[in-house]
TORRO-132025 format. One line per 3 residues: number of its first residue (from 1); for each residue x, y, z of C-alpha. Coordinates in nm, 3 decimals. Layout:
N
NUM	X:Y:Z; ...
END
This chain:
300
1	8.199:-20.892:-10.066; 8.427:-21.169:-9.987; 8.670:-21.035:-10.235
4	8.650:-20.692:-10.084; 8.679:-20.835:-9.745; 9.008:-21.019:-9.854
7	9.153:-20.693:-10.019; 9.076:-20.500:-9.689; 9.237:-20.778:-9.507
10	9.542:-20.801:-9.711; 9.573:-20.414:-9.726; 9.545:-20.390:-9.335
13	9.264:-20.131:-9.405; 8.953:-20.293:-9.291; 8.748:-19.961:-9.376
16	8.777:-20.064:-9.725; 8.510:-20.311:-9.628; 8.224:-20.041:-9.655
19	7.928:-20.219:-9.492; 7.685:-20.036:-9.717; 7.852:-20.203:-10.013
22	7.662:-20.531:-9.927; 7.330:-20.332:-9.920; 7.431:-20.193:-10.289
25	7.557:-20.509:-10.434; 7.233:-20.690:-10.331; 7.004:-20.432:-10.478
28	7.219:-20.386:-10.782; 7.249:-20.736:-10.870; 6.920:-20.858:-10.747
31	6.746:-20.554:-10.909; 6.864:-20.472:-11.248; 6.638:-20.235:-11.334
34	6.624:-20.071:-10.972; 6.714:-19.710:-10.890; 7.066:-19.773:-10.806
37	7.158:-20.010:-11.086; 7.041:-19.748:-11.328; 7.307:-19.488:-11.216
40	7.659:-19.640:-11.253; 7.837:-19.316:-11.226; 7.663:-19.191:-10.917
43	7.714:-19.545:-10.766; 8.075:-19.511:-10.797; 8.113:-19.142:-10.693
46	7.860:-19.044:-10.451; 7.994:-19.285:-10.147; 8.331:-19.147:-10.213
49	8.254:-18.779:-10.200; 8.032:-18.836:-9.878; 8.320:-19.017:-9.748
52	8.558:-18.760:-9.805; 8.315:-18.507:-9.624; 8.296:-18.743:-9.327
55	8.680:-18.779:-9.299; 8.715:-18.405:-9.291; 8.453:-18.343:-9.041
58	8.605:-18.643:-8.816; 8.921:-18.521:-8.853; 8.812:-18.149:-8.723
61	8.541:-18.184:-8.502; 8.461:-18.438:-8.211; 8.177:-18.680:-8.234
64	7.865:-18.511:-8.117; 7.535:-18.301:-8.204; 7.744:-18.052:-8.451
67	7.963:-18.311:-8.632; 7.666:-18.546:-8.682; 7.443:-18.272:-8.791
70	7.706:-18.140:-9.018; 7.766:-18.480:-9.192; 7.408:-18.557:-9.243
73	7.326:-18.204:-9.373; 7.635:-18.229:-9.630; 7.574:-18.579:-9.746
76	7.200:-18.492:-9.836; 7.339:-18.204:-9.991; 7.569:-18.381:-10.200
79	7.305:-18.623:-10.304; 7.044:-18.369:-10.394; 7.309:-18.145:-10.581
82	7.422:-18.442:-10.786; 7.064:-18.559:-10.833; 7.197:-18.934:-10.715
85	6.977:-19.196:-10.592; 7.248:-19.373:-10.398; 7.103:-19.290:-10.070
88	7.358:-19.540:-9.890; 7.616:-19.264:-9.938; 7.491:-19.092:-9.612
91	7.643:-19.393:-9.428; 7.953:-19.372:-9.603; 7.992:-18.999:-9.457
94	7.876:-19.087:-9.125; 8.104:-19.403:-9.089; 8.410:-19.227:-9.016
97	8.266:-19.030:-8.749; 8.086:-19.326:-8.567; 8.398:-19.547:-8.580
100	8.669:-19.267:-8.528; 8.815:-19.328:-8.871; 9.060:-19.039:-8.952
103	9.271:-19.174:-9.247; 9.304:-18.996:-9.569; 9.275:-19.374:-9.732
106	8.930:-19.391:-9.644; 8.768:-19.232:-9.947; 8.984:-19.400:-10.189
109	8.905:-19.733:-10.028; 8.515:-19.632:-10.058; 8.590:-19.522:-10.432
112	8.754:-19.866:-10.506; 8.481:-20.076:-10.369; 8.212:-19.841:-10.533
115	8.373:-19.827:-10.858; 8.425:-20.214:-10.892; 8.061:-20.264:-10.821
118	7.980:-19.991:-11.056; 8.185:-20.167:-11.338; 8.039:-20.490:-11.267
121	7.663:-20.381:-11.284; 7.698:-20.266:-11.641; 7.760:-20.581:-11.821
124	7.533:-20.765:-11.549; 7.254:-20.544:-11.607; 7.277:-20.606:-12.002
127	7.303:-20.945:-11.950; 6.973:-20.989:-11.711; 6.801:-20.758:-11.952
130	6.899:-20.978:-12.250; 6.766:-21.268:-12.083; 6.447:-21.102:-12.016
133	6.502:-21.081:-11.637; 6.155:-21.001:-11.449; 6.051:-20.672:-11.343
136	6.002:-20.730:-10.990; 5.717:-20.509:-10.802; 5.980:-20.306:-10.615
139	6.152:-20.236:-10.965; 5.828:-20.104:-11.088; 5.793:-19.857:-10.807
142	6.181:-19.749:-10.837; 6.090:-19.642:-11.237; 5.941:-19.328:-11.133
145	5.919:-19.078:-10.839; 5.599:-19.147:-10.624; 5.326:-18.905:-10.695
148	5.262:-18.874:-10.319; 5.633:-18.740:-10.238; 5.617:-18.497:-9.952
151	5.785:-18.157:-10.002; 6.137:-18.126:-9.946; 6.128:-17.919:-9.654
154	5.874:-18.162:-9.472; 6.083:-18.472:-9.492; 6.420:-18.308:-9.437
157	6.269:-18.133:-9.127; 6.164:-18.476:-8.992; 6.502:-18.648:-9.071
160	6.720:-18.376:-8.888; 6.497:-18.375:-8.610; 6.503:-18.775:-8.608
163	6.907:-18.744:-8.617; 6.884:-18.495:-8.322; 6.663:-18.717:-8.101
166	6.884:-19.025:-8.190; 7.174:-18.836:-8.091; 7.025:-18.734:-7.758
169	6.952:-19.094:-7.709; 7.311:-19.166:-7.776; 7.408:-18.947:-7.514
172	7.193:-19.066:-7.239; 7.275:-19.432:-7.298; 7.595:-19.429:-7.399
175	7.516:-19.654:-7.682; 7.674:-19.480:-7.990; 7.514:-19.753:-8.236
178	7.171:-19.639:-8.158; 7.250:-19.401:-8.438; 7.414:-19.662:-8.641
181	7.527:-19.544:-9.003; 7.254:-19.733:-9.192; 6.973:-19.591:-8.993
184	6.998:-19.256:-9.126; 6.974:-19.452:-9.488; 6.691:-19.651:-9.389
187	6.479:-19.336:-9.267; 6.592:-19.088:-9.540; 6.439:-19.336:-9.796
190	6.111:-19.370:-9.609; 6.052:-19.003:-9.562; 6.170:-18.903:-9.894
193	6.019:-19.167:-10.110; 5.732:-19.312:-9.889; 5.551:-19.443:-10.181
196	5.855:-19.617:-10.362; 6.048:-19.737:-10.059; 5.967:-20.107:-10.030
199	6.014:-20.131:-9.645; 5.764:-19.838:-9.553; 5.489:-20.081:-9.522
202	5.680:-20.292:-9.259; 5.755:-20.072:-8.998; 5.670:-20.353:-8.732
205	5.886:-20.620:-8.858; 6.166:-20.347:-8.952; 6.322:-20.329:-8.623
208	6.324:-20.746:-8.586; 6.486:-20.763:-8.918; 6.780:-20.533:-8.823
211	6.820:-20.655:-8.481; 6.842:-21.038:-8.634; 7.095:-20.920:-8.920
214	7.313:-20.735:-8.651; 7.301:-21.040:-8.427; 7.425:-21.247:-8.703
217	7.682:-21.010:-8.801; 7.785:-20.974:-8.416; 7.826:-21.355:-8.388
220	8.045:-21.440:-8.706; 8.269:-21.151:-8.629; 8.302:-21.272:-8.284
223	8.353:-21.639:-8.359; 8.534:-21.640:-8.697; 8.874:-21.494:-8.720
226	8.915:-21.507:-9.089; 8.780:-21.160:-9.207; 8.667:-21.295:-9.565
229	8.461:-21.597:-9.440; 8.300:-21.391:-9.160; 8.207:-21.148:-9.414
232	8.060:-21.388:-9.673; 7.874:-21.556:-9.362; 7.733:-21.219:-9.232
235	7.635:-21.111:-9.609; 7.433:-21.460:-9.646; 7.282:-21.430:-9.295
238	7.145:-21.101:-9.381; 7.012:-21.226:-9.718; 6.853:-21.534:-9.540
241	6.710:-21.287:-9.302; 6.540:-21.061:-9.567; 6.411:-21.365:-9.755
244	6.276:-21.523:-9.435; 6.098:-21.194:-9.321; 5.984:-21.101:-9.646
247	6.103:-20.736:-9.606; 6.338:-20.611:-9.883; 6.538:-20.377:-9.700
250	6.900:-20.373:-9.821; 7.038:-20.163:-9.570; 6.988:-20.457:-9.314
253	7.255:-20.632:-9.500; 7.517:-20.330:-9.420; 7.371:-20.387:-9.035
256	7.523:-20.732:-9.055; 7.840:-20.637:-9.210; 7.916:-20.351:-8.982
259	8.069:-20.537:-8.705; 8.361:-20.645:-8.949; 8.479:-20.257:-8.938
262	8.404:-20.197:-8.569; 8.683:-20.365:-8.409; 8.569:-20.475:-8.077
265	8.184:-20.539:-8.133; 7.978:-20.644:-7.825; 7.676:-20.787:-7.761
268	7.557:-20.448:-7.711; 7.575:-20.376:-8.070; 7.255:-20.559:-8.179
271	7.072:-20.417:-7.885; 7.163:-20.083:-8.000; 7.068:-20.146:-8.374
274	6.729:-20.260:-8.239; 6.648:-19.973:-8.008; 6.771:-19.740:-8.290
277	6.544:-19.884:-8.572; 6.253:-19.908:-8.335; 6.277:-19.516:-8.267
280	6.298:-19.473:-8.653; 5.975:-19.685:-8.712; 5.790:-19.491:-8.455
283	5.928:-19.161:-8.605; 5.801:-19.256:-8.945; 5.460:-19.354:-8.821
286	5.434:-19.028:-8.663; 5.569:-18.858:-8.994; 5.294:-19.029:-9.195
289	5.048:-18.905:-8.957; 5.179:-18.561:-8.987; 5.185:-18.580:-9.340
292	4.824:-18.684:-9.377; 4.694:-18.419:-9.161; 4.896:-18.164:-9.359
295	4.771:-18.320:-9.707; 4.389:-18.302:-9.548; 4.444:-17.936:-9.425
298	4.569:-17.835:-9.764; 4.265:-17.992:-9.961; 4.009:-17.790:-9.711
END
């Protein structure tokens, strides 16, 4: 991440520092048998494709309900059509809209970072497996789709409804980062893979983890002018937060890195992140109860 930040700084194209790359790299290097590490081609291509969609929409339609929904639906459609496990690609699609990035260099910038990560992941995985890397519990759950996965119409309805409610909250409060891009990734994984997602059982701690990660990222961005060092420290802060709280939620690392590409981040950023993640946790709890009731009714 320090190298990517240095490249972004040297080129004057900070969007090359795709925040979700932090989440992807942590999971790929930390869990060589995980779903993301198992699909290097999709790891390279999916974020660039959704990033292209996001750029087209951002250049064509102002920020609002329509543009947000187009990107979320389109990104989920790309992931589904490719049968790609790379959920953070949704964030790549939303990022240009939320930040107002209209440069056509954004998709190639995303492609550069994701392709580099994919290329590094292949020898890393071989090395780890040759050394007999231990299979973590979360790796084991990634090895197969959970039998309890809800029907597509159910989780998709819940996801899109949440996006509408979160966008309404943005309009009412003026806090755009209540709907911060990694938030959709967090809820997407919880809704689509409830039995496999490693943070579904931590809905209470999830907002705390994301708030702390966001606060650290804001602090380093505000007080360290050298972008590569700020990115490294933000990533380290995010990792330390995950370790200390024992919640494996890689998108929190993207939350820590997001201030690096925001320009003028303020103290309102971690507050908005906390509010958005709290809303997502409550939404998932409601979804879980709805799913249980629907399952019970179908059995009767």
